[in-house]
OpenMM code with the backbone's topology and positions (N, CA, C; nanometers):
from openmm import Vec3, app, unit

residues = "MET THR GLN ALA PRO ARG PRO LEU ARG GLU ARG PHE TYR ARG ASP LEU ARG PRO ALA LEU LEU ALA PHE PHE THR ARG ARG VAL GLY ASN ARG ALA GLU ALA GLU ASP LEU VAL HIS ASP VAL TYR VAL ARG LEU GLU SER ALA GLN GLU PRO GLN MET ARG ASP PRO GLU ALA TYR VAL PHE GLN VAL ALA ALA ASN LEU VAL ARG ASP ARG ALA ARG ARG ALA GLN VAL ARG THR ARG TYR LEU ALA ALA SER GLY PRO ASP ASP HIS ALA GLN VAL ASP PRO ILE ASP PRO HIS ARG ILE ALA VAL SER ARG GLU THR LEU ALA ALA LEU VAL LYS ALA LEU ASP ALA LEU PRO GLU ARG THR ARG ARG ILE PHE LEU LEU TYR ARG TYR GLU GLN VAL SER ARG GLN ALA ILE ALA ASP THR PHE GLY ILE SER MET SER ALA VAL ASP LYS HIS VAL HIS LYS ALA PHE VAL ARG LEU SER ALA ARG LEU GLY GLY THR ASP VAL".split()
positions = [
    Vec3(12.6296, 20.5231, 11.4139),
    Vec3(12.4724, 20.4862, 11.5500),
    Vec3(12.4112, 20.5689, 11.4313),
    Vec3(12.2982, 20.4957, 11.4224),
    Vec3(12.1753, 20.5897, 11.3164),
    Vec3(12.0867, 20.6935, 11.4370),
    Vec3(12.0697, 20.7827, 11.3632),
    Vec3(12.0175, 20.9039, 11.4701),
    Vec3(11.8235, 20.8610, 11.4388),
    Vec3(11.7504, 20.9120, 11.5658),
    Vec3(11.5752, 20.9230, 11.5464),
    Vec3(11.5777, 20.9960, 11.3980),
    Vec3(11.4663, 21.0097, 11.3213),
    Vec3(11.4289, 21.1128, 11.2421),
    Vec3(11.4196, 21.2172, 11.2900),
    Vec3(11.4826, 21.2992, 11.2023),
    Vec3(11.4549, 21.4435, 11.2500),
    Vec3(11.2762, 21.5105, 11.2716),
    Vec3(11.2217, 21.4197, 11.2285),
    Vec3(11.0408, 21.5160, 11.2752),
    Vec3(11.0221, 21.4523, 11.4150),
    Vec3(11.0517, 21.3606, 11.4611),
    Vec3(11.0774, 21.2812, 11.6111),
    Vec3(11.1537, 21.3185, 11.6894),
    Vec3(11.2280, 21.4262, 11.6614),
    Vec3(11.3381, 21.4929, 11.7089),
    Vec3(11.2443, 21.6512, 11.8080),
    Vec3(11.2346, 21.7244, 11.6589),
    Vec3(11.1918, 21.8249, 11.6561),
    Vec3(11.0417, 21.8220, 11.7529),
    Vec3(10.9748, 21.7108, 11.6859),
    Vec3(10.8477, 21.7168, 11.7821),
    Vec3(10.8923, 21.6640, 11.8902),
    Vec3(10.9733, 21.5864, 11.9632),
    Vec3(11.0016, 21.5536, 12.0977),
    Vec3(10.9678, 21.7110, 12.1616),
    Vec3(11.0707, 21.7797, 12.1451),
    Vec3(11.0679, 21.9165, 12.2140),
    Vec3(10.9251, 22.0004, 12.1797),
    Vec3(10.9099, 22.0246, 12.1100),
    Vec3(10.7413, 22.1120, 12.0494),
    Vec3(10.6037, 22.0335, 12.1356),
    Vec3(10.6212, 21.8504, 12.1329),
    Vec3(10.4632, 21.8348, 12.1958),
    Vec3(10.5145, 21.7073, 12.3125),
    Vec3(10.6014, 21.6317, 12.2882),
    Vec3(10.6139, 21.5066, 12.3793),
    Vec3(10.6941, 21.5331, 12.4985),
    Vec3(10.7576, 21.6594, 12.4816),
    Vec3(10.8603, 21.6587, 12.6071),
    Vec3(10.7360, 21.7388, 12.7434),
    Vec3(10.6941, 21.8305, 12.6821),
    Vec3(10.5942, 21.8731, 12.8568),
    Vec3(10.4882, 21.7342, 12.8705),
    Vec3(10.4721, 21.6394, 12.7774),
    Vec3(10.3354, 21.5358, 12.8408),
    Vec3(10.4791, 21.4259, 12.9000),
    Vec3(10.5858, 21.4300, 12.8860),
    Vec3(10.6695, 21.3327, 12.9157),
    Vec3(10.7256, 21.3879, 13.0690),
    Vec3(10.7526, 21.4827, 13.0732),
    Vec3(10.7806, 21.5918, 13.1859),
    Vec3(10.6314, 21.5638, 13.2877),
    Vec3(10.5229, 21.5552, 13.2413),
    Vec3(10.4060, 21.5639, 13.3615),
    Vec3(10.3949, 21.3926, 13.3847),
    Vec3(10.4390, 21.2863, 13.2927),
    Vec3(10.4462, 21.1700, 13.3133),
    Vec3(10.6010, 21.1401, 13.4378),
    Vec3(10.6452, 21.1789, 13.4555),
    Vec3(10.7757, 21.1865, 13.5252),
    Vec3(10.7229, 21.2043, 13.6576),
    Vec3(10.6568, 21.3464, 13.6593),
    Vec3(10.6599, 21.4085, 13.7657),
    Vec3(10.5753, 21.3755, 13.8550),
    Vec3(10.4629, 21.2616, 13.7937),
    Vec3(10.3582, 21.2098, 13.8791),
    Vec3(10.4340, 21.0988, 13.9371),
    Vec3(10.5511, 21.0321, 13.8634),
    Vec3(10.5735, 20.9195, 13.8889),
    Vec3(10.7005, 20.9462, 14.0286),
    Vec3(10.7740, 21.0210, 13.9553),
    Vec3(10.8595, 21.0617, 14.1087),
    Vec3(10.8428, 21.1468, 14.1740),
    Vec3(10.7613, 21.2562, 14.1424),
    Vec3(10.7544, 21.3335, 14.2407),
    Vec3(10.8815, 21.4665, 14.2920),
    Vec3(10.9376, 21.4946, 14.1392),
    Vec3(11.0579, 21.5296, 14.1998),
    Vec3(11.0896, 21.6065, 14.0282),
    Vec3(11.0261, 21.7774, 14.0285),
    Vec3(11.0498, 21.8335, 13.8872),
    Vec3(11.2152, 21.7961, 13.8237),
    Vec3(11.3149, 21.8356, 13.9280),
    Vec3(11.4342, 21.7921, 13.8470),
    Vec3(11.4795, 21.6452, 13.8875),
    Vec3(11.4290, 21.5852, 13.9093),
    Vec3(11.4253, 21.4383, 13.8566),
    Vec3(11.4033, 21.3999, 13.7422),
    Vec3(11.2351, 21.4322, 13.7263),
    Vec3(11.1608, 21.4266, 13.6329),
    Vec3(11.2436, 21.4931, 13.4694),
    Vec3(11.2783, 21.6204, 13.4787),
    Vec3(11.4064, 21.7093, 13.3647),
    Vec3(11.4773, 21.6060, 13.3609),
    Vec3(11.5803, 21.5262, 13.4203),
    Vec3(11.6839, 21.4481, 13.4197),
    Vec3(11.6044, 21.3192, 13.3312),
    Vec3(11.5188, 21.2493, 13.3964),
    Vec3(11.4811, 21.1453, 13.3420),
    Vec3(11.4226, 21.1861, 13.1685),
    Vec3(11.3480, 21.3290, 13.1419),
    Vec3(11.3303, 21.3333, 13.0112),
    Vec3(11.4720, 21.3445, 12.9322),
    Vec3(11.5577, 21.3940, 12.9978),
    Vec3(11.6656, 21.4425, 12.9052),
    Vec3(11.7170, 21.2702, 12.8644),
    Vec3(11.6904, 21.1585, 12.9570),
    Vec3(11.7639, 21.0418, 12.9444),
    Vec3(11.6527, 20.9770, 12.8266),
    Vec3(11.5346, 21.0245, 12.8125),
    Vec3(11.4662, 20.9622, 12.7165),
    Vec3(11.5329, 20.9843, 12.5629),
    Vec3(11.5472, 21.1603, 12.5502),
    Vec3(11.5862, 21.2362, 12.4428),
    Vec3(11.7095, 21.1678, 12.4082),
    Vec3(11.8295, 21.0948, 12.5018),
    Vec3(11.9204, 21.0728, 12.4689),
    Vec3(11.9097, 20.9508, 12.3777),
    Vec3(11.8103, 20.8519, 12.4898),
    Vec3(11.7912, 20.7134, 12.4160),
    Vec3(11.7059, 20.7381, 12.2785),
    Vec3(11.6179, 20.8466, 12.2641),
    Vec3(11.5855, 20.8534, 12.0995),
    Vec3(11.6972, 20.8977, 11.9673),
    Vec3(11.7862, 20.9468, 12.0335),
    Vec3(11.9201, 21.0420, 11.9947),
    Vec3(11.9985, 20.9018, 11.9311),
    Vec3(11.9541, 20.7949, 11.9845),
    Vec3(12.0978, 20.7041, 11.9739),
    Vec3(11.9588, 20.5465, 11.9499),
    Vec3(11.8824, 20.5825, 11.8802),
    Vec3(11.7957, 20.4808, 11.8346),
    Vec3(11.8325, 20.3746, 11.7223),
    Vec3(11.8216, 20.2802, 11.7095),
    Vec3(11.8784, 20.1490, 11.6132),
    Vec3(11.7754, 20.1974, 11.5272),
    Vec3(11.6561, 20.2256, 11.5703),
    Vec3(11.5209, 20.2110, 11.3838),
    Vec3(11.5084, 20.3276, 11.3720),
    Vec3(11.5444, 20.3696, 11.2995),
    Vec3(11.5054, 20.4517, 11.2177),
    Vec3(11.3629, 20.5171, 11.1829),
    Vec3(11.3076, 20.4335, 11.1437),
    Vec3(11.1524, 20.3999, 11.1003),
    Vec3(11.0926, 20.3367, 11.2012),
    Vec3(10.9997, 20.3965, 11.3255),
    Vec3(10.9207, 20.3402, 11.4190),
    Vec3(10.8029, 20.3369, 11.3715),
    Vec3(10.7020, 20.2404, 11.3883),
    Vec3(10.5408, 20.2480, 11.3607),
    Vec3(10.4905, 20.3579, 11.4332),
    Vec3(10.5203, 20.3673, 11.5738),
    Vec3(10.4375, 20.4479, 11.6224),
    Vec3(10.5135, 20.4933, 11.7316),
    Vec3(10.6112, 20.6341, 11.6802),
    Vec3(10.7127, 20.7194, 11.7438),
    Vec3(10.6469, 20.7430, 11.8828),
    Vec3(10.5588, 20.7846, 11.9441),
    Vec3(10.5206, 20.8297, 12.0326),
    Vec3(10.4692, 20.6805, 12.1186),
    Vec3(10.4350, 20.6303, 12.0834),
    Vec3(10.4215, 20.4681, 12.1819),
    Vec3(10.5614, 20.4297, 12.2389),
    Vec3(10.6690, 20.4594, 12.1230),
    Vec3(10.8228, 20.3935, 12.1424),
    Vec3(10.8658, 20.4882, 12.2748),
    Vec3(10.8629, 20.6071, 12.2357),
    Vec3(10.8919, 20.7215, 12.3427),
    Vec3(10.8507, 20.7203, 12.4866),
    Vec3(10.7018, 20.6769, 12.5228),
    Vec3(10.6253, 20.6508, 12.6304),
    Vec3(10.6722, 20.4944, 12.7118),
    Vec3(10.7181, 20.4194, 12.5941),
    Vec3(10.8115, 20.2921, 12.6463),
    Vec3(10.9009, 20.3297, 12.7114),
    Vec3(10.9842, 20.3939, 12.6218),
    Vec3(11.1088, 20.4249, 12.7115),
    Vec3(11.0979, 20.5107, 12.8700),
    Vec3(11.0438, 20.5983, 12.8140),
    Vec3(10.9841, 20.6465, 12.9495),
    Vec3(10.9416, 20.5834, 13.0896),
    Vec3(10.8459, 20.4621, 13.0509),
    Vec3(10.7880, 20.3688, 13.1445),
    Vec3(10.9341, 20.2655, 13.1674),
    Vec3(11.0223, 20.2278, 13.0912),
    Vec3(11.1449, 20.1597, 13.1377),
    Vec3(11.1692, 20.2578, 13.2269),
    Vec3(11.2359, 20.3475, 13.1719),
    Vec3(11.3477, 20.4130, 13.3179),
    Vec3(11.2884, 20.4491, 13.4288),
    Vec3(11.1447, 20.4693, 13.4370),
    Vec3(11.0593, 20.4936, 13.5447),
    Vec3(11.1046, 20.3359, 13.6322),
    Vec3(11.0932, 20.2200, 13.5459),
    Vec3(11.0901, 20.1004, 13.6354),
    Vec3(11.2493, 20.0538, 13.6838),
    Vec3(11.3417, 20.1017, 13.5888),
    Vec3(11.4930, 20.1025, 13.5959),
    Vec3(11.5291, 20.1522, 13.7419),
    Vec3(11.4705, 20.3053, 13.7688),
    Vec3(11.4712, 20.3681, 13.8795),
    Vec3(11.4062, 20.3498, 14.0014),
    Vec3(11.3324, 20.2315, 13.9975),
    Vec3(11.2335, 20.1687, 14.1045),
    Vec3(11.3183, 20.0286, 14.1607),
    Vec3(11.3968, 20.0251, 14.0108),
    Vec3(11.4689, 19.9219, 14.0595),
    Vec3(11.6225, 19.9247, 14.1325),
    Vec3(11.6364, 20.0341, 14.0836),
    Vec3(11.7740, 20.0612, 14.1359),
    Vec3(11.7889, 20.1259, 14.2961),
    Vec3(11.6620, 20.1587, 14.3207),
    Vec3(11.5998, 20.2544, 14.4535),
    Vec3(11.5887, 20.1018, 14.5491),
    Vec3(11.5126, 20.0109, 14.5211),
    Vec3(11.5037, 19.8691, 14.5985),
    Vec3(11.6336, 19.8469, 14.6277),
    Vec3(11.7256, 19.8257, 14.5024),
    Vec3(11.8615, 19.7512, 14.5650),
    Vec3(11.8927, 19.8340, 14.6669),
    Vec3(11.9402, 19.9609, 14.6223),
    Vec3(11.9993, 20.0478, 14.7510),
    Vec3(11.8924, 20.0606, 14.9338),
    Vec3(11.7658, 20.0429, 14.8765),
    Vec3(11.7204, 20.0625, 15.0298),
    Vec3(11.8115, 19.9058, 15.0525),
    Vec3(11.7862, 19.7837, 14.9671),
    Vec3(11.8361, 19.6498, 15.0476),
    Vec3(11.9642, 19.6569, 15.1326),
    Vec3(12.0155, 19.6653, 15.0626),
    Vec3(12.1726, 19.7407, 15.0664),
    Vec3(12.2136, 19.8425, 15.1948),
    Vec3(12.1215, 19.9105, 15.2300),
    Vec3(12.1370, 19.9921, 15.3179),
    Vec3(12.0938, 19.9298, 15.4535),
    Vec3(11.9741, 19.8310, 15.4575),
    Vec3(11.9186, 19.7917, 15.5245),
    Vec3(11.9663, 19.6863, 15.5945),
    Vec3(12.0710, 19.6106, 15.4843),
    Vec3(12.1454, 19.5024, 15.5265),
    Vec3(12.2835, 19.5275, 15.5979),
    Vec3(12.3342, 19.6189, 15.5501),
    Vec3(12.4671, 19.7208, 15.6055),
    Vec3(12.3908, 19.7501, 15.7455),
    Vec3(12.5252, 19.7661, 15.8565),
    Vec3(12.5289, 19.8073, 15.9641),
    Vec3(12.5139, 19.9621, 15.9847),
    Vec3(12.4704, 20.0168, 16.0770),
    Vec3(12.4690, 20.2088, 16.0567),
    Vec3(12.6133, 20.2743, 16.0588),
    Vec3(12.7291, 20.1600, 16.1036),
    Vec3(12.8291, 20.2422, 16.1159),
    Vec3(12.9025, 20.2037, 15.9358),
    Vec3(12.7939, 20.1430, 15.8593),
    Vec3(12.8599, 20.1443, 15.7217),
    Vec3(12.8517, 20.2578, 15.6398),
    Vec3(12.7553, 20.3492, 15.6850),
    Vec3(12.7530, 20.5142, 15.5976),
    Vec3(12.7039, 20.5601, 15.7199),
    Vec3(12.8242, 20.5727, 15.7980),
    Vec3(12.8380, 20.7141, 15.9033),
    Vec3(12.8397, 20.8049, 15.8295),
    Vec3(12.7384, 20.9604, 15.8687),
    Vec3(12.7343, 21.0325, 15.8314),
    Vec3(12.8586, 21.1206, 15.8711),
    Vec3(12.9046, 21.2199, 15.7225),
    Vec3(13.0205, 21.2912, 15.7077),
    Vec3(13.0492, 21.4157, 15.8324),
    Vec3(13.1030, 21.4390, 15.9116),
    Vec3(13.1300, 21.5340, 16.0037),
    Vec3(13.1396, 21.6902, 15.8787),
    Vec3(12.9845, 21.8001, 15.8677),
    Vec3(12.9892, 21.8831, 15.8079),
    Vec3(13.1450, 21.9872, 15.8307),
    Vec3(13.1996, 22.0427, 15.7530),
    Vec3(13.2749, 22.1246, 15.7888),
    Vec3(13.2637, 22.2932, 15.7770),
    Vec3(13.2681, 22.3678, 15.8838),
    Vec3(13.2050, 22.4827, 15.8991),
    Vec3(13.3491, 22.5574, 15.9342),
    Vec3(13.2758, 22.7110, 15.9023),
    Vec3(13.4564, 22.8116, 15.8578),
    Vec3(13.5285, 22.7923, 15.9598),
    Vec3(13.4843, 22.8115, 16.1213),
    Vec3(13.5534, 22.8151, 16.2277),
    Vec3(13.6343, 22.6739, 16.1816),
    Vec3(13.6268, 22.5721, 16.2037),
    Vec3(13.6593, 22.4445, 16.1628),
    Vec3(13.7932, 22.4626, 16.0399),
    Vec3(13.7678, 22.5412, 15.9695),
    Vec3(13.8262, 22.5651, 15.8476),
    Vec3(13.9708, 22.6466, 15.8920),
    Vec3(13.9137, 22.7520, 15.9555),
    Vec3(13.9914, 22.8650, 16.0515),
    Vec3(14.1080, 22.7800, 16.1133),
    Vec3(14.0303, 22.7302, 16.1952),
    Vec3(14.1292, 22.6476, 16.3001),
    Vec3(14.2518, 22.5904, 16.1908),
    Vec3(14.1848, 22.4855, 16.1168),
    Vec3(14.2644, 22.4049, 16.0558),
    Vec3(14.4051, 22.5192, 15.9916),
    Vec3(14.3861, 22.5616, 15.8979),
    Vec3(14.4577, 22.6621, 15.8181),
    Vec3(14.5164, 22.7304, 15.9183),
    Vec3(14.5265, 22.7533, 16.0598),
    Vec3(14.5994, 22.8037, 16.1219),
    Vec3(14.6735, 22.7216, 16.1693),
    Vec3(14.6368, 22.5709, 16.2266),
    Vec3(14.7430, 22.4550, 16.2485),
    Vec3(14.8534, 22.4273, 16.1257),
    Vec3(14.8013, 22.4222, 16.0143),
    Vec3(14.9108, 22.4042, 15.8926),
    Vec3(14.9829, 22.5192, 15.9127),
    Vec3(14.9330, 22.6103, 15.9302),
    Vec3(15.0268, 22.7518, 15.9211),
    Vec3(15.1577, 22.7132, 16.0472),
    Vec3(15.0913, 22.6866, 16.1560),
    Vec3(15.2327, 22.6690, 16.2836),
    Vec3(15.2780, 22.5515, 16.2536),
    Vec3(15.2444, 22.4181, 16.1550),
    Vec3(15.2739, 22.3509, 16.1475),
    Vec3(15.4019, 22.3684, 16.0474),
    Vec3(15.3680, 22.4616, 15.9502),
    Vec3(15.4780, 22.4722, 15.8446),
    Vec3(15.6106, 22.5440, 15.9113),
    Vec3(15.5530, 22.6371, 15.9832),
    Vec3(15.6590, 22.7182, 16.0543),
    Vec3(15.7369, 22.6316, 16.1604),
    Vec3(15.6993, 22.5616, 16.2855),
    Vec3(15.7996, 22.4499, 16.3135),
    Vec3(15.8202, 22.3668, 16.2450),
    Vec3(15.7979, 22.3497, 16.1217),
    Vec3(15.8955, 22.2604, 16.0225),
    Vec3(16.0358, 22.3106, 16.0066),
    Vec3(15.9828, 22.4680, 16.0096),
    Vec3(16.0920, 22.5601, 15.9042),
    Vec3(16.1998, 22.5703, 16.0382),
    Vec3(16.1741, 22.5880, 16.1216),
    Vec3(16.2487, 22.5899, 16.2099),
    Vec3(16.3039, 22.4797, 16.2716),
    Vec3(16.2919, 22.3381, 16.2144),
    Vec3(16.3841, 22.2475, 16.2620),
    Vec3(16.5400, 22.2719, 16.1626),
    Vec3(16.6683, 22.1578, 16.2303),
    Vec3(16.7676, 22.1757, 16.1206),
    Vec3(16.6865, 22.1434, 16.0137),
    Vec3(16.7969, 22.1418, 15.8457),
    Vec3(16.7478, 22.0895, 15.7438),
    Vec3(16.7271, 21.9558, 15.7520),
    Vec3(16.8305, 21.8740, 15.7756),
    Vec3(16.8490, 21.7518, 15.7414),
    Vec3(16.7585, 21.6845, 15.8506),
    Vec3(16.7389, 21.7447, 15.9815),
    Vec3(16.6160, 21.6610, 16.0935),
    Vec3(16.4744, 21.6422, 15.9888),
    Vec3(16.4735, 21.7890, 15.9399),
    Vec3(16.3346, 21.8266, 15.8613),
    Vec3(16.3362, 21.6939, 15.7605),
    Vec3(16.4494, 21.7133, 15.6480),
    Vec3(16.4090, 21.6378, 15.5360),
    Vec3(16.3765, 21.4634, 15.5635),
    Vec3(16.4729, 21.4164, 15.7110),
    Vec3(16.4682, 21.3002, 15.7353),
    Vec3(16.2911, 21.2903, 15.7961),
    Vec3(16.2556, 21.3911, 15.8731),
    Vec3(16.0958, 21.3858, 15.9226),
    Vec3(16.0258, 21.3449, 15.8140),
    Vec3(16.0212, 21.4529, 15.7524),
    Vec3(15.9237, 21.4801, 15.6161),
    Vec3(15.9074, 21.3366, 15.5484),
    Vec3(16.0089, 21.2510, 15.5133),
    Vec3(16.0144, 21.1539, 15.4076),
    Vec3(15.9710, 21.0393, 15.4954),
    Vec3(16.0037, 21.0358, 15.6279),
    Vec3(15.9821, 20.9330, 15.7509),
    Vec3(15.8011, 20.9439, 15.7263),
    Vec3(15.7931, 21.0505, 15.8020),
    Vec3(15.6443, 21.0914, 15.9007),
    Vec3(15.5127, 21.0814, 15.7305),
    Vec3(15.5836, 21.1778, 15.6637),
    Vec3(15.4341, 21.2129, 15.5567),
    Vec3(15.4818, 21.1169, 15.4191),
    Vec3(15.6106, 21.0885, 15.3824),
    Vec3(15.6349, 21.0466, 15.2368),
    Vec3(15.6341, 20.8650, 15.2932),
    Vec3(15.6644, 20.8337, 15.4131),
    Vec3(15.6786, 20.6994, 15.4290),
    Vec3(15.7506, 20.6279, 15.3758),
    Vec3(15.8410, 20.6828, 15.4245),
    Vec3(15.9507, 20.6056, 15.3221),
    Vec3(16.0267, 20.5249, 15.4451),
    Vec3(16.0661, 20.4259, 15.4175),
    Vec3(16.1308, 20.3215, 15.5444),
    Vec3(16.2620, 20.3903, 15.6090),
    Vec3(16.2856, 20.3481, 15.7458),
    Vec3(16.4079, 20.3838, 15.8213),
    Vec3(16.5293, 20.3691, 15.7682),
    Vec3(16.5276, 20.2245, 15.7035),
    Vec3(16.6398, 20.1812, 15.6299),
    Vec3(16.6822, 20.2426, 15.4523),
    Vec3(16.5737, 20.2770, 15.3834),
    Vec3(16.5961, 20.3742, 15.3056),
    Vec3(16.6291, 20.5154, 15.3458),
    Vec3(16.5776, 20.6071, 15.4463),
    Vec3(16.6081, 20.7189, 15.4328),
    Vec3(16.7772, 20.6781, 15.4834),
    Vec3(16.8199, 20.5998, 15.5973),
    Vec3(16.9806, 20.5642, 15.6685),
    Vec3(17.0398, 20.5583, 15.5372),
    Vec3(16.9619, 20.4652, 15.4212),
    Vec3(17.1097, 20.4614, 15.2875),
    Vec3(17.1259, 20.6262, 15.2158),
    Vec3(16.9889, 20.6858, 15.2364),
    Vec3(17.0355, 20.7712, 15.1715),
    Vec3(17.0980, 20.9087, 15.1918),
    Vec3(17.0866, 20.8918, 15.3363),
    Vec3(17.1997, 21.0214, 15.3922),
    Vec3(17.3221, 20.9746, 15.4760),
    Vec3(17.3378, 20.8118, 15.4384),
    Vec3(17.4531, 20.7536, 15.4941),
    Vec3(17.4897, 20.7524, 15.6509),
    Vec3(17.3285, 20.7407, 15.6945),
    Vec3(17.3848, 20.7112, 15.8360),
    Vec3(17.2964, 20.5996, 15.8926),
    Vec3(17.2665, 20.5686, 16.0364),
    Vec3(17.2279, 20.4551, 16.0527),
    Vec3(17.1035, 20.4781, 16.0965),
    Vec3(17.0496, 20.3915, 16.0990),
    Vec3(16.9006, 20.3648, 16.1420),
    Vec3(16.8998, 20.4433, 16.2968),
    Vec3(16.9510, 20.4107, 16.3871),
    Vec3(16.9592, 20.4390, 16.4906),
    Vec3(16.9659, 20.6152, 16.5063),
    Vec3(17.0583, 20.6637, 16.4004),
    Vec3(17.0580, 20.8012, 16.3668),
    Vec3(16.9053, 20.8568, 16.3176),
    Vec3(16.8665, 20.7961, 16.1847),
    Vec3(16.7133, 20.7928, 16.2130),
    Vec3(16.6326, 20.8129, 16.2774),
    Vec3(16.6244, 20.7069, 16.4139),
    Vec3(16.5405, 20.7388, 16.4992),
    Vec3(16.5817, 20.8759, 16.5617),
    Vec3(16.6931, 20.9161, 16.5774),
    Vec3(16.7292, 20.9935, 16.6573),
    Vec3(16.6373, 21.1125, 16.6078),
    Vec3(16.6573, 21.1128, 16.4892),
    Vec3(16.6188, 21.2870, 16.3653),
    Vec3(16.5130, 21.2725, 16.4013),
    Vec3(16.3980, 21.1617, 16.3559),
    Vec3(16.2988, 21.1882, 16.3920),
    Vec3(16.2355, 21.2191, 16.5601),
    Vec3(16.2884, 21.1613, 16.6302),
    Vec3(16.2405, 21.2105, 16.7935),
    Vec3(16.3163, 21.3609, 16.7831),
    Vec3(16.3745, 21.3816, 16.7557),
    Vec3(16.4114, 21.5502, 16.7916),
    Vec3(16.2933, 21.5815, 16.6794),
    Vec3(16.2442, 21.6254, 16.5844),
    Vec3(16.1554, 21.6768, 16.5057),
    Vec3(16.0225, 21.6675, 16.6092),
    Vec3(15.9834, 21.5456, 16.6397),
    Vec3(15.8902, 21.5034, 16.7052),
    Vec3(15.8892, 21.5880, 16.8554),
    Vec3(15.9509, 21.6239, 16.9195),
    Vec3(15.9803, 21.6739, 17.0319),
    Vec3(15.9747, 21.8371, 17.0142),
    Vec3(16.0276, 21.8769, 16.9184),
    Vec3(16.0335, 22.0235, 16.8665),
    Vec3(15.8859, 22.0928, 16.8137),
    Vec3(15.8650, 21.9527, 16.7314),
    Vec3(15.6978, 21.9868, 16.6997),
    Vec3(15.5940, 22.0451, 16.7991),
    Vec3(15.5938, 21.9471, 16.8916),
    Vec3(15.5350, 21.9175, 16.9819),
    Vec3(15.5203, 22.0321, 17.0389),
    Vec3(15.6115, 22.0395, 17.1006),
    Vec3(15.6544, 22.1905, 17.1566),
    Vec3(15.6138, 22.2938, 17.1108),
    Vec3(15.6425, 22.2607, 16.9512),
    Vec3(15.5983, 22.4316, 16.9622),
    Vec3(15.4078, 22.4450, 16.9308),
    Vec3(15.3735, 22.3522, 16.9238),
    Vec3(15.3098, 22.2955, 16.8384),
    Vec3(15.1754, 22.3009, 16.9389),
    Vec3(15.1942, 22.2462, 17.0665),
    Vec3(15.1161, 22.2220, 17.1943),
    Vec3(15.0213, 22.1408, 17.1773),
    Vec3(15.1148, 22.0481, 17.1849),
    Vec3(15.0450, 21.8847, 17.1695),
    Vec3(15.0196, 21.8363, 17.0734),
    Vec3(14.9500, 21.9171, 16.9414),
    Vec3(14.8759, 21.8686, 16.8335),
    Vec3(14.9438, 21.7638, 16.7384),
    Vec3(14.8652, 21.6747, 16.6892),
    Vec3(14.8941, 21.5889, 16.6063),
    Vec3(15.0031, 21.6023, 16.5103),
    Vec3(15.1514, 21.5847, 16.5408),
    Vec3(15.2039, 21.6209, 16.3973),
    Vec3(15.1463, 21.5380, 16.3044),
] * unit.nanometer
topology = app.Topology()
chain = topology.addChain("A")
for resn in residues:
    res = topology.addResidue(resn, chain)
    for name in ("N", "CA", "C"):
        topology.addAtom(name, app.Element.getBySymbol(name[0]), res)
């Protein structure tokens, strides 16, 4: 990969960067995004294929204008997509607050404690079935028991866990 001539890179930071930052800030209205776009121009300069440019400043600002156009096109596509899709397609995620985190940790600790209280074989069968999603047949084969015995172990675990956790989903 050919790099931009050294004088242009040096001049970029000395002379062109402030002008580019002003150019982008006027167009995007956000200084942080303008900084990102200035960086994108620099990256493109670094990977420029033509080391000898007739008018390096014009080239730099043409790259900048192209980046602004690309950004506008992406925004249009995003807007069209959001308008075409239904409101449920991008439902807001429920924020996690400290109270919910604490309750979830307590619930998890209670579940682990309740699982530890199960008989070893019942716990292993339950975990394989419920959390590892191993088929009943595979569990029966692994433990050398019938599928109805697997069902009984899983049922026993559900009943005991539900009783200890007060109806919380297991």
